[in-house]
C-alpha positions in Angstrom: -0.3 0.5 -0.3 2.8 2.2 1.0 4.6 1.8 -2.9 1.6 2.1 -4.7 0.6 5.5 -2.7 4.4 6.7 -3.2 4.1 5.3 -6.8 1.1 7.6 -7.3 2.6 10.9 -5.7 5.2 10.7 -8.1 3.3 10.5 -11.3 2.1 14.0 -10.6 5.2 15.4 -9.1 5.1 19.2 -7.3 6.4 21.7 -10.2 7.7 23.6 -7.5 9.3 20.8 -5.7 10.8 19.7 -8.6 12.3 23.7 -9.8 14.0 23.5 -6.4 15.4 20.5 -6.4 16.2 21.1 -9.8 18.4 24.3 -9.1 19.8 22.7 -6.0 21.3 20.4 -7.7 22.8 22.7 -10.9 24.0 25.0 -7.3 25.9 21.8 -5.8 27.9 20.9 -9.3 29.0 24.7 -9.1 29.1 25.6 -6.3 32.2 23.1 -5.8 34.3 24.3 -9.3 35.7 27.3 -7.6 37.1 24.8 -5.4 38.7 22.8 -7.9 39.7 25.5 -10.0 41.5 27.1 -7.0 43.7 24.1 -6.3 44.1 24.1 -10.1 45.3 27.1 -10.1 47.4 27.8 -7.0 48.9 23.9 -7.6 48.6 23.6 -4.8 46.1 22.1 -1.7 47.8 24.4 1.2 45.5 25.9 3.7 43.4 22.8 3.3 43.8 20.0 6.4 44.3 16.1 5.2 41.7 15.1 7.6 39.0 17.9 7.0 39.9 15.8 3.2 39.4 12.3 5.3 35.9 13.2 7.0 34.5 14.9 4.1 34.8 12.1 1.2 33.7 9.3 4.1 30.8 11.9 5.1 30.0 12.2 1.0 29.8 8.3 1.0 27.6 7.9 4.4 25.5 10.0 2.9 25.6 9.4 -0.8 24.6 4.9 0.5 22.3 6.6 3.0 20.0 8.1 0.7 20.5 5.2 -1.5 19.1 2.7 1.3 16.0 5.0 3.2 12.8 3.1 2.7 11.9 6.8 0.5 14.3 6.5 -1.8 13.8 2.5 -2.1 10.3 2.7 -2.8 10.9 5.7 -5.5 13.1 3.1 -7.4 10.9 0.4 -7.5 8.4 3.1 -8.7 10.5 3.5 -11.7 9.2 0.6 -13.4 5.7 1.8 -13.5 6.9 5.7 -14.0 8.0 7.5 -17.3 11.5 8.6 -17.4 10.9 11.9 -16.5 8.4 10.9 -13.5 11.2 8.5 -12.5 13.9 10.9 -13.0 11.9 13.8 -10.7 12.1 11.1 -8.0 15.2 10.4 -7.8 16.4 14.3 -8.4 17.3 13.3 -4.3 19.5 10.6 -5.1 21.1 12.7 -8.1 21.8 15.3 -5.5 23.6 13.7 -2.9 25.6 11.4 -6.2 26.6 14.7 -7.2 27.7 16.1 -4.0 29.8 12.6 -3.5 31.5 12.9 -7.1 33.1 16.8 -6.4 34.1 15.9 -3.0 35.9 13.5 -4.1 37.2 15.1 -7.0 38.8 17.4 -4.2 40.1 14.2 -3.0 41.9 13.4 -6.0 43.3 17.5 -6.0 44.7 16.5 -2.8 46.2 13.6 -3.7 48.1 15.3 -6.5 49.0 19.0 -5.5 49.8 18.2 -1.5 52.9 19.2 -1.7 53.9 23.2 -1.3 57.1 23.2 -3.5 54.8 22.4 -6.5 52.9 25.1 -6.0 52.4 28.3 -8.4 52.4 31.0 -5.8 55.4 32.7 -4.4 56.5 30.8 -1.2 55.6 33.5 1.5 52.5 33.3 0.5 51.9 29.7 1.9 51.7 29.2 5.5 53.0 26.1 7.8 54.2 22.7 6.1 53.5 20.9 3.6 51.5 16.8 4.7 53.6 14.3 4.5 53.5 12.2 1.2 52.7 9.2 4.3 50.0 11.4 5.4 48.2 12.0 1.8 48.6 7.9 1.2 47.1 7.1 4.5 44.0 9.9 3.8 43.3 8.4 0.4 43.8 4.7 1.2 41.2 5.3 4.3 38.6 6.7 2.1 38.3 4.0 0.0 39.2 1.7 2.3 35.8 3.0 3.8 33.7 3.4 0.4 34.2 -0.3 -0.2 33.0 -1.1 3.4 30.0 0.7 2.9 29.5 -1.0 -0.3 29.9 -4.8 0.7 28.1 -4.0 3.9 25.2 -2.5 1.7 24.9 -5.5 -0.7 24.8 -7.7 2.9 22.6 -6.3 4.8 20.1 -5.8 0.8 21.0 -9.3 0.3 21.0 -11.1 3.6 19.3 -8.8 6.2 16.5 -6.6 3.8 14.5 -6.3 7.2 17.2 -4.5 9.1 18.1 -2.1 6.0 16.1 0.3 7.5 18.7 0.2 10.6 21.6 0.6 8.2 20.6 3.3 6.3 20.2 4.8 9.8 23.6 4.2 10.7 24.5 5.5 8.0 23.2 8.5 8.7 24.4 9.1 11.5 27.6 8.2 10.5 27.5 11.2 8.3 25.9 13.3 10.7 28.9 12.5 12.6 31.8 13.1 10.6 30.3 15.8 8.8 30.2 17.6 12.4 34.2 16.6 13.1 35.1 17.1 9.4 35.4 21.3 9.6 37.0 20.9 13.4 40.3 19.7 12.2 39.9 22.5 8.9 38.7 25.3 11.6 41.8 24.5 14.0 43.9 24.9 10.5 42.2 28.1 8.9 42.9 30.0 12.9 46.6 28.8 13.2 47.6 30.2 9.1 45.6 33.0 9.8 44.2 32.8 5.9 41.9 30.7 3.6 44.8 29.3 1.1 43.2 26.9 -1.2 39.7 27.0 0.5 37.8 28.9 -1.5 35.2 31.2 0.1 33.2 31.8 -3.0 32.3 27.9 -3.0 32.1 28.3 0.6 29.8 31.1 -0.1 27.3 29.6 -2.2 27.7 26.5 -0.1 26.8 27.8 3.3 23.2 28.9 2.3 23.0 26.5 -0.3 23.0 24.1 2.4 20.4 25.1 4.6 18.3 25.0 1.3 19.5 21.8 0.5 18.3 20.5 3.6 15.2 22.2 3.3 14.5 20.4 0.2 15.5 17.1 1.6 13.1 17.4 4.2 10.0 17.8 2.4 11.1 15.0 -0.2 11.6 12.7 2.8 10.3 14.1 5.8 10.5 13.3 9.1 11.0 10.0 8.2 14.4 10.9 6.5 15.5 12.9 9.3 19.4 11.1 9.2 19.6 12.2 5.7 18.4 16.2 6.1 20.1 16.4 9.3 23.7 15.5 8.0 22.8 19.1 5.9 21.7 21.5 7.9 24.7 20.2 10.6 27.2 20.6 7.6 25.7 24.4 7.0 26.4 25.2 10.3 29.7 23.8 10.7 30.7 25.7 7.3 29.3 28.5 8.1 31.8 29.3 10.7 34.9 28.1 8.3 33.5 30.9 5.7 32.7 33.5 8.7 37.1 33.3 9.6 38.2 33.0 6.0 36.3 36.3 5.5 37.6 38.1 8.3 41.1 37.2 7.9 41.0 37.9 4.1 39.7 41.3 4.3 42.4 42.0 7.7 44.7 40.6 5.1 43.5 43.2 2.5 43.6 46.0 4.6 47.4 45.4 5.5 48.3 45.2 2.3 46.8 48.1 1.2 47.8 50.0 4.7 51.1 48.8 3.2 51.4 50.1 -0.2 49.8 53.7 0.8 52.8 54.2 2.9 55.5 52.7 0.7 54.0 55.0 -2.0 53.9 58.2 0.3 56.4 61.0 -0.7 59.7 61.3 1.1 60.3 64.5 2.4 63.3 66.4 0.1 65.9 65.5 2.8 65.8 61.8 2.5 65.2 61.8 -1.4 68.3 63.6 -1.8 70.6 62.2 1.4 72.7 60.3 -0.8 74.1 62.7 -4.4 73.2 61.6 -7.3 75.3 61.4 -10.7 73.6 64.1 -12.9 72.3 62.7 -16.4 74.3 63.5 -19.6 72.0 62.7 -22.6 73.9 62.3 -25.6 75.0 60.2 -28.4 78.0 57.5 -27.9 81.5 58.4 -27.3 84.3 57.3 -25.3 83.6 56.2 -21.7 79.5 56.0 -22.6 79.5 52.9 -21.0 80.5 53.8 -17.8 78.0 56.5 -17.8 81.0 59.7 -18.0 79.9 62.5 -19.7 81.1 63.7 -23.4 84.6 65.8 -24.0 84.7 69.6 -23.2 81.4 69.0 -20.5 81.5 71.6 -17.8 82.6 70.9 -14.0 83.7 67.1 -14.7 84.3 66.7 -11.2 80.1 66.8 -10.8 80.1 63.8 -13.3 83.1 61.6 -11.9 82.7 59.2 -8.4 86.4 58.5 -8.6 89.4 59.8 -8.7 90.0 57.3 -11.5 87.1 58.8 -13.4 87.8 62.2 -13.6 91.7 61.5 -15.0 89.9 59.5 -17.3 87.5 62.4 -18.5 90.7 65.0 -18.6 92.3 62.7 -20.7 89.7 62.3 -22.9 89.5 66.2 -23.4 93.0 66.2 -23.9 93.2 63.4 -26.8 89.6 65.3 -28.0 92.1 68.4 -28.2 94.7 67.2 -30.2 92.7 65.4 -33.0 90.5 69.0 -33.5 91.4 70.2 -37.1 89.2 73.6 -36.8 91.3 76.4 -35.2 88.3 78.3 -34.1 87.9 74.8 -31.5 91.1 74.6 -31.2 91.6 76.5 -27.3 94.1 79.6 -27.9 93.7 79.7 -32.0 91.7 81.6 -34.5 90.7 80.9 -38.0 91.6 77.7 -41.0 95.6 76.1 -40.1 96.3 75.4 -43.7 95.2 78.9 -45.4 98.3 81.7 -45.6 96.2 84.6 -43.9 99.6 86.7 -44.8 99.5 86.6 -48.6 98.3 89.5 -50.6 97.2 87.6 -53.7 93.5 87.9 -55.2 91.9 85.0 -56.6 
């Protein structure tokens, strides 16, 4: 009777509930993209706690297994034999939502395993805080996530085949497990963010989308599953609250960092006093075409006050020697010191041409 009533309800889905569920599904997918992009663009998972990754992945795995095994979802899956494709898809949107979340968080796990080393980051080393996780830690996180997933799959199969009467109990256990893991998931991340005083590769846009989205998601699951599915929607209600704490810390540290950078740039760009600015005498710039000594910054010949351009006695001697050589090469008497006229012309001759 319960199955028949469920199937009848799925034949006439609430379009408002359907629209909200689709929006949440798309929003879930979009919300994780900034996090994936930030890790890849920075080339490091710095700022993201390995234990946050471990607890988040195992929580998502348990949550996905929970919605697959709770009674309302099992009835909806069973009704798909009698429903049209659209009606079946509409009835399983809750499963699709949690499946999407599991895939997206698993992608974060994969990116963490690829980019956990800080020395290969695409950002300056001075922007990185703390020490990178050891490779043993990364391997342990990945191995435990895989082991947990295999155990959940195996036990779910055992309950579904050998003990179907206890499947609801197992589903509730999975829901409680997911809720507990989600509750403590953010504790190591809160500690790391507080310790580093910056978010690192943790995406603030992702949390800005997911924190209110988590509340909306929990409300959507409550409307779909009711109180009977409390172990499913309670996970996301608790997760949204914990994620909001990390978001508040991240925004605070980001605003503080930018304020400090602005104050530093304003101080460095402020005009200096003339005394400080001209405390050290500077060699004047001598614009000219190429001449001997150009590569050393020395002026051309016949420069007034050569002592202003010479930084050493050797430079001053070189300037004077170049002037003497230039005088010796001069063939225009008007330019020769003390001379006038053309030396090749006899001015005493009275011959006329």
